[in-house]
C-alpha positions as CSV (number, residue, x, y, z in Angstrom):
1,X,-18.4,-2.6,-16.9
2,X,-15.4,-1.6,-14.4
3,X,-12.3,-3.3,-15.0
4,X,-9.7,-4.1,-12.3
5,X,-6.1,-5.1,-12.4
6,X,-4.0,-6.4,-9.7
7,X,-0.1,-6.4,-9.7
8,X,2.3,-7.2,-7.0
9,X,5.9,-5.6,-6.4
10,X,8.1,-5.7,-3.5
11,X,5.8,-7.1,-0.8
12,X,3.0,-4.6,-1.9
13,X,-0.1,-5.3,-4.0
14,X,-1.5,-2.7,-6.3
15,X,-5.0,-2.8,-7.5
16,X,-6.4,-0.5,-10.1
17,X,-10.1,-0.3,-9.5
18,X,-11.2,1.8,-12.6
19,X,-10.5,5.2,-10.8
20,X,-7.7,4.9,-8.2
21,X,-4.8,2.8,-7.6
22,X,-5.0,1.0,-4.1
23,X,-1.9,-0.3,-2.4
24,X,-1.7,-2.6,0.4
25,X,0.5,-5.4,2.2
26,X,0.9,-8.9,0.7
27,X,0.5,-12.0,2.8
28,X,4.2,-12.6,2.2
29,X,5.0,-9.2,3.8
30,X,2.8,-9.8,6.7
31,X,4.6,-13.2,7.1
32,X,8.1,-11.9,7.1
33,X,7.2,-9.1,9.6
34,X,5.0,-10.8,12.0
35,X,2.3,-8.8,13.9
36,X,2.4,-5.1,12.8
37,X,2.4,-2.7,15.9
38,X,2.9,0.7,13.9
39,X,2.9,2.2,10.6
40,X,4.2,5.6,9.5
41,X,2.0,6.8,6.6
42,X,2.1,9.6,4.1
43,X,-0.4,12.3,4.1
44,X,-3.4,12.7,1.9
45,X,-2.4,15.1,-1.0
46,X,1.3,14.1,-0.8
47,X,2.9,13.8,-4.0
48,X,5.1,10.5,-4.2
49,X,7.5,9.4,-6.7
50,X,8.2,5.8,-7.7
51,X,11.0,4.3,-5.6
52,X,10.7,7.1,-2.8
53,X,10.1,6.0,0.9
54,X,6.4,5.4,1.1
55,X,5.6,3.6,4.2
56,X,7.5,2.3,7.3
57,X,6.0,-0.5,9.5
58,X,7.2,-1.8,12.9
59,X,6.4,-5.3,13.7
60,X,7.5,-8.1,16.1
61,X,10.2,-9.5,13.8
62,X,11.5,-6.4,12.1
63,X,11.1,-2.7,11.1
64,X,10.7,-2.4,7.4
65,X,10.4,0.5,4.9
66,X,8.5,0.0,1.7
67,X,9.4,2.1,-1.5
68,X,6.4,3.6,-3.6
69,X,5.6,1.2,-6.6
70,X,4.0,4.3,-8.4
71,X,4.4,8.0,-9.0
72,X,1.1,9.9,-8.0
73,X,-0.6,11.7,-5.4
74,X,-2.0,10.0,-2.1
75,X,-5.9,10.2,-2.5
76,X,-6.7,8.4,0.7
77,X,-5.5,6.5,3.7
78,X,-7.1,3.5,5.3
79,X,-8.6,5.2,8.5
80,X,-9.1,1.9,10.0
81,X,-5.2,1.7,10.6
82,X,-5.6,4.7,13.0
83,X,-8.3,2.9,15.2
84,X,-6.8,-0.6,15.0
85,X,-3.3,-1.1,13.5
86,X,-4.0,-5.0,13.6
87,X,-6.2,-4.4,10.2
88,X,-2.8,-4.6,8.5
89,X,-2.2,-8.2,9.8
90,X,-5.6,-9.3,8.2
91,X,-5.0,-12.7,6.4
92,X,-7.3,-11.1,3.6
93,X,-5.1,-9.0,1.6
94,X,-7.7,-6.7,0.5
95,X,-8.5,-5.7,4.0
96,X,-4.8,-4.8,4.6
97,X,-4.9,-1.9,2.1
98,X,-2.9,1.0,3.1
99,X,-3.6,4.0,0.9
100,X,-4.6,4.9,-2.7
101,X,-3.2,7.0,-5.3
102,X,-4.4,9.3,-8.1
103,X,-2.7,10.9,-11.1
104,X,-0.9,7.8,-11.9
105,X,0.4,7.1,-15.3
106,X,-1.3,4.0,-16.7
107,X,1.8,3.1,-18.6
108,X,3.9,3.0,-15.1
109,X,1.3,0.8,-13.7
110,X,1.3,-1.6,-16.7
111,X,5.0,-1.6,-16.4
112,X,5.1,-3.1,-13.0
């Protein structure tokens, strides 16, 4: 049976799906920002360290930068964002996923 865990930190949710750590915007972040119009995303394969700048979004109410909740390697980016940025405004947080990480320390995730 695949186990999953969901944690939240600094207006991001982090879901361990059994193989990768998926990161997305919380409903709280969406409400604070308003409609998101642009996102500056990292590249697949990019190594990111916890606390580093990870994601910048422009929205009707603010421009906001989010720090990485984890140290790891970006393994995928939500391709729907390129086609339709409004996916990040979806009220279902799980649809507003942004990227996933691999090579993450389980201990670091558990400490969130």
